[in-house]
N, C-alpha and C positions, 0 to 999 in steps of 0.2 A: 264462885257464887255459892251462897248457902243452900242447904237442902230445903225442900219445900216443908212447911210446918203443917201439922194436921189441921184440917179445916174445922175441927171441933174446938181448937184453942180460940179463946176470945181474942179479937183484934184490938189492940191498944194504940191510940194515937197520942203521941208524947213528944216533948221537946227532945231534939236530938242531943247526943253526947259525943265526945270525942272518940269513945269506943265504937260508935256506929260508923265511923268514917270508912273503914274498909268495905263494908257492905254498901254504903252510899256510893262510893267510887266504882265498885263493881256494877251497880245498877246503871250508873251513868256511862260507864264504859261500853256496856251493851248498847245503850241508846246511841252513842257516838258511832259505834262500829256498824250498827245494823238499821238504825232509824233515821228518820227525816224530821223528828220532832226537835232536833237540835241541829244548828247548822255548824256546829264545832266539828271538825274533821280529825283531830288528834285527841287521844284520850288524855285528860289531865291527870298529873300525879297525885298521889294521896296527899302529899304536902299542899299542892295547889288547892285541892278540894277542901282542905283544912283551912287554908287562908280565906277561901270564899266564905266559908261557914262563919269564920270569926268576923269578917266584914259585915255580914248580915246581922249577927248577934250584937255587934257593936253599935248598931243603929236601933237597938231595941225592937227588932223585927223577928218573926218567928221563923225557925228551921225545925220542921217536924218530921217525925218518922212514923210509919205504920208498922207495928211490931206484932207478930203473931207467934207465940211461943218461943220467943227469943230469936226469931228470924225476921229480919227487915224486909218487908214486902215492898215499900216504896218510901219516897220522901217528897216533901214540898217545903218551899221557902218563898218568902216575898222580900224583894230588895227594891230600893229606889229605882224607878223607871229610868232615870238619867241622873248622872251625878251632880249636876248643878243644883244649888240650895232651893231654887223655887219649886223643884220637883219633889221635895221631901214628903209631901202628903199623897203623892201618887206612887203607888208600888205596881211592880210587875210580878206576877205568880210564875212559880216553875214547879212542874209536878213530873216526877219520874217513877215508873213502877218496874218492878222485877217482871220479866216476861211471864212467869208462873202466876202473877197477880193480876194481869190484865183482864178486864172484862168482868170483874167480880164486885165492882163498886168501891173499891179501895181508893181510886182516885178521886171519886165523888166525896167520900168522907174526909180525905185529906184537904181537898179544896174548901169544903164547907167549914172545917176547922180553921183553916188559914184565913178565910174571910173573917170569922168571928175574932180571931186573935188581932188581925190588922185593924179591925173596927175599934177594938179596945185599946189599941195602941195609938189611935188618933188619925190613922190613915183615912183619906176621903175618897179616893178613887183607886181602883184595881184594874190594871190592864193585863190582857192575855195576848202575848206576841207568839202566835202559833205557827211553827215552822211546818211547812207543806200544807197547802190548801186542801189536800185530799185527807188530812188527819181527822177523820170523822169522829174518833173517840174523843179527842181533846176538845173539838168544836162542840160536840154533844154534851159533854159534861159541864162545859162552861155555859152553854145556852140553858141546861137544866137548872143551873144555879144563878140565874139572872143576868147573864152577861149579854151585851147587845153587840151585834156585828157593827164595826165602825169603819172597817176598810180592808183592802187587799193591796199588798205591795207585790206587784207582778214580777215574776221571775227575779226575785231578790237574792236568791241563793243558788249555788251550783254544787250538787252533792250527788254521788252516785251516778254520774254521767248524764244528769239532767237538771234543768232549771226548775226551781221550786218557788212557789208563791208563799207569801207570809199573810195570814189572816190575823187582823187586829180585832180585839173584842174589848169592851169595857163594862165595868159594874161600878155604880155608886157605893160607897161604904158610909155608914152612918148618916149624918146629915148632908153629906156631899158638899156642894157649893152653895148651900143656903145660908152660910155665914162664914165669917172669919174663923180659922182653926184656933183652938186654945193653945 
């Protein structure tokens, strides 16, 4: 993983590039191996992370990075909640931070920018499917940015020798369901 950048360097939120993939993959690898925010249990290859990024971008959806002094501190993207065409206006957000960036507001900034870009792209609903019902950081940042609790899937995942709940949260984007999408 990259060395921490100086806190004096400005934080830049920008679209990801292919050159960011090694840092993105390293951040996600840590989340897979040590966290319960993702229920993935095997680290995806760099090539697989690249394939996932291309899929998101091909749908004209954002994949962002938080960059401080050339060091990627985190990333966020939105993708269709489900692959069927009727879900195309409903996106699910994903946010992952390097361990050194947690608790500094980077996730909140990434999520706010992701919301703005998804609204601009015509999305009408954003869902958060939060692995581990005890994930206070993720639940807190989503609540702070207007997401409402919509449900819990009890004991939906098994990781690190224990059952984990999934918290579902939702936020309306733009005009929401007040009319047909353009």
